[in-house]
C-alpha positions as CSV (number, residue, x, y, z in Angstrom):
1,X,102.7,118.5,120.5
2,X,100.4,121.3,119.5
3,X,97.9,120.3,122.2
4,X,100.8,120.2,124.7
5,X,101.9,123.6,123.7
6,X,98.4,125.0,124.3
7,X,98.2,123.4,127.7
8,X,101.6,124.7,128.7
9,X,100.7,128.1,127.5
10,X,97.7,128.1,129.8
11,X,99.8,126.8,132.7
12,X,102.4,129.5,132.1
13,X,99.8,132.2,132.1
14,X,98.5,131.1,135.4
15,X,101.7,130.0,137.2
16,X,104.9,131.7,136.1
17,X,106.5,134.1,133.7
18,X,108.7,131.6,132.0
19,X,108.7,127.9,131.0
20,X,112.1,126.2,130.5
21,X,112.9,122.7,129.2
22,X,112.8,121.1,132.6
23,X,109.4,122.6,133.3
24,X,108.3,121.2,129.9
25,X,109.3,117.6,130.8
26,X,107.8,117.9,134.2
27,X,104.5,119.2,132.8
28,X,104.3,116.4,130.3
29,X,104.9,113.8,132.9
30,X,102.4,115.2,135.4
31,X,99.7,115.8,132.7
32,X,100.1,112.8,130.4
33,X,96.5,111.6,130.8
34,X,95.2,115.1,130.2
35,X,97.3,115.6,127.1
36,X,96.3,112.2,125.6
37,X,92.7,112.9,126.4
38,X,92.9,116.3,124.6
39,X,94.6,114.8,121.6
40,X,92.0,112.1,121.3
41,X,89.2,114.7,121.6
42,X,90.9,116.8,119.0
43,X,91.0,114.0,116.5
44,X,87.4,112.9,117.3
45,X,86.3,116.5,116.5
46,X,88.3,116.4,113.2
47,X,86.7,113.1,112.2
48,X,83.2,114.4,113.0
49,X,83.8,117.6,111.1
50,X,85.2,115.5,108.2
51,X,82.0,113.5,107.9
52,X,79.9,116.7,107.9
53,X,82.0,118.3,105.2
54,X,81.9,115.2,103.1
55,X,78.1,114.9,103.2
56,X,77.7,118.5,102.2
57,X,80.3,118.2,99.4
58,X,78.6,115.0,98.0
59,X,75.5,117.0,97.3
60,X,77.3,120.0,95.9
61,X,79.7,117.9,93.7
62,X,77.5,115.0,92.7
63,X,78.0,115.5,88.9
64,X,81.8,115.7,89.2
65,X,81.9,112.6,91.5
66,X,79.6,110.3,89.6
67,X,79.2,111.6,86.1
68,X,82.4,113.3,84.9
69,X,83.0,112.8,81.2
70,X,86.7,112.2,81.9
71,X,86.2,109.2,84.2
72,X,86.2,105.6,83.0
73,X,83.5,103.4,84.3
74,X,82.0,99.9,84.0
75,X,78.5,98.7,84.5
76,X,75.2,100.4,83.8
77,X,75.8,104.1,83.1
78,X,72.4,105.1,84.4
79,X,72.4,102.8,87.4
80,X,70.8,103.9,90.6
81,X,73.7,102.6,92.7
82,X,77.0,104.2,92.0
83,X,80.4,103.2,93.4
84,X,83.5,105.4,93.0
85,X,87.1,104.3,93.6
86,X,90.0,106.7,94.0
87,X,93.1,104.7,93.2
88,X,96.8,104.7,92.3
89,X,98.4,102.1,90.1
90,X,101.4,101.8,92.4
91,X,99.3,101.4,95.5
92,X,99.6,97.8,96.9
93,X,96.2,97.9,98.5
94,X,94.6,99.1,95.2
95,X,96.1,96.1,93.5
96,X,94.7,93.8,96.2
97,X,91.2,95.3,95.9
98,X,91.1,95.2,92.1
99,X,89.6,91.6,91.9
100,X,86.9,92.9,94.4
101,X,85.9,95.6,91.9
102,X,85.6,93.0,89.1
103,X,83.6,90.6,91.2
104,X,81.2,93.4,92.2
105,X,80.7,94.4,88.6
106,X,80.0,90.7,87.7
107,X,77.5,90.2,90.6
108,X,75.5,93.4,90.3
109,X,74.1,94.4,86.9
110,X,72.6,97.6,88.0
111,X,75.7,99.2,89.6
112,X,77.9,101.8,88.0
113,X,81.6,101.7,89.1
114,X,83.6,104.8,88.4
115,X,87.4,104.9,88.4
116,X,89.0,108.1,89.7
117,X,92.7,108.3,88.9
118,X,94.6,109.6,91.9
119,X,98.4,109.3,91.2
120,X,99.9,110.3,94.5
121,X,102.9,107.9,94.6
122,X,105.3,109.7,92.3
123,X,106.1,110.0,88.7
124,X,105.6,106.3,87.7
125,X,102.0,106.6,89.1
126,X,101.4,109.7,87.0
127,X,102.5,108.3,83.7
128,X,100.3,105.2,84.3
129,X,97.3,107.4,85.0
130,X,97.9,109.5,81.9
131,X,98.1,106.5,79.6
132,X,95.2,104.8,81.3
133,X,92.9,107.8,80.8
134,X,94.2,108.1,77.3
135,X,93.3,104.4,76.7
136,X,89.8,105.1,77.9
137,X,89.3,108.1,75.6
138,X,90.8,106.3,72.5
139,X,89.1,102.9,72.9
140,X,86.5,103.1,75.8
141,X,85.4,99.5,75.1
142,X,89.0,98.3,75.8
143,X,89.4,100.3,79.0
144,X,88.8,97.6,81.6
145,X,91.4,95.4,79.8
146,X,93.9,98.2,79.8
147,X,93.2,99.0,83.4
148,X,93.7,95.4,84.4
149,X,96.9,95.1,82.3
150,X,98.5,98.1,84.0
151,X,97.2,97.1,87.5
152,X,98.5,93.6,87.3
153,X,101.8,94.4,85.6
154,X,105.0,93.5,87.5
155,X,108.1,95.5,86.8
156,X,108.9,99.0,86.0
157,X,106.8,101.3,83.9
158,X,108.5,104.7,84.3
159,X,107.6,106.5,81.1
160,X,104.5,107.2,79.0
161,X,106.2,105.2,76.3
162,X,106.7,102.2,78.6
163,X,102.9,102.1,79.4
164,X,101.9,102.6,75.8
165,X,104.1,99.7,74.7
166,X,102.4,97.5,77.3
167,X,99.0,98.3,75.9
168,X,99.8,97.6,72.2
169,X,98.9,94.0,72.7
170,X,95.3,95.1,73.2
171,X,95.1,96.8,69.8
172,X,96.1,100.3,70.8
173,X,98.3,102.4,68.5
174,X,101.3,103.4,70.6
175,X,101.8,106.8,69.0
176,X,98.1,107.7,69.4
177,X,98.1,106.7,73.0
178,X,101.2,108.8,73.7
179,X,99.8,111.9,72.0
180,X,96.5,111.6,73.9
181,X,98.3,110.9,77.2
182,X,100.4,114.1,76.9
183,X,97.4,116.2,75.8
184,X,95.9,119.1,77.8
185,X,92.7,117.3,78.2
186,X,94.3,114.5,80.2
187,X,96.3,116.9,82.3
188,X,93.0,118.8,83.1
189,X,91.2,115.6,83.9
190,X,93.9,114.6,86.5
191,X,93.9,118.1,87.9
192,X,90.1,118.0,88.4
193,X,90.5,114.7,90.2
194,X,93.1,116.2,92.5
195,X,90.9,119.1,93.3
196,X,87.9,116.9,93.9
197,X,89.9,114.6,96.2
198,X,91.0,117.7,98.2
199,X,87.4,118.9,98.6
200,X,86.2,115.5,99.7
201,X,89.2,115.1,102.1
202,X,90.4,112.0,100.3
203,X,94.1,111.8,101.2
204,X,95.0,108.2,100.3
205,X,94.2,105.3,98.1
206,X,92.1,103.3,97.8
207,X,89.1,105.3,98.8
208,X,85.5,104.5,98.0
209,X,82.2,106.3,97.7
210,X,79.1,104.2,97.7
211,X,76.4,106.7,97.0
212,X,76.5,108.8,100.2
213,X,79.0,106.7,102.2
214,X,82.7,106.9,102.3
215,X,85.2,104.1,102.9
216,X,88.8,105.1,103.4
217,X,91.2,102.3,102.6
218,X,90.8,98.8,101.2
219,X,87.5,96.9,101.8
220,X,86.6,93.3,101.4
221,X,84.2,92.1,98.8
222,X,81.7,91.2,101.5
223,X,82.0,94.7,103.0
224,X,81.5,96.4,99.6
225,X,78.7,94.1,98.7
226,X,76.9,94.9,102.0
227,X,77.2,98.6,101.3
228,X,75.7,98.2,97.8
229,X,72.8,96.0,99.2
230,X,72.2,98.6,101.8
231,X,71.7,101.2,99.2
232,X,69.5,99.0,97.1
233,X,67.1,98.5,100.0
C-alpha cells in the first residue's frame, strides 16, 4: 500500500490535481505488475540491509551474544564454535527443534550452545523464562533438565509459582526459585535479551546464530550440523 501511494503520488504530480477513489482502483489495475515489482524490490533491499546490519552488530556485540553471564549454556564454555538460540517456551517450533539442540550437543564435544530467553508470546512465556533463568542461576548443573521439563510440559503454567512447583522434582527449592525469578537481576537479564534481539533484528522464535551466520526459524538437525561443520572447516 505504501508503494502504491508513492506511485500514485508521482502519477498525480504529473497528470492531475486530484486523485479520487475510482482513479485509485484504475491506477492499481493498470499498474499491478509495476506495483508488485516495486514491493518485491523494496523487500529485497530490506533483506540485503538486514544482512549488512547483522554482520556489523555481530562484531560489535560479540560478548553480549556469546558470553553473557546471564545466559544458560551447554557444551564447552571455551569452544571455538558457538551456537545461539533465541527461543520462547510457548513457541511450537521451539518445542519441535528442542531435540535437535540436544542431539547437536551430544554429537559435537567442542561446541557451545547458548540459550537466549525471548518471551514474546505473552505472560505465560514470561513467567517460564523468569523461572528458567532463576533455575540456571540457582543450580546451573541442573539447568538443562529444568529447561527440558518446561519445554516438554503439556498444560498450563501461568504463574511463577506454577513453574517453580514443576521444578521441585529436580531438587529445586520452590521459595528460592520464586525469589530469584522475581529479582531485579532476572528482570535485567530479560531486558538485555530484548534489546539485543532488537539490535540484531531478531523478531521471532526460534532464531539461531552459528558464529557469523543467522537462521530465522526452525532448522533441521542436518541443516544445523552442516552449518557447524562449515565453521569447523
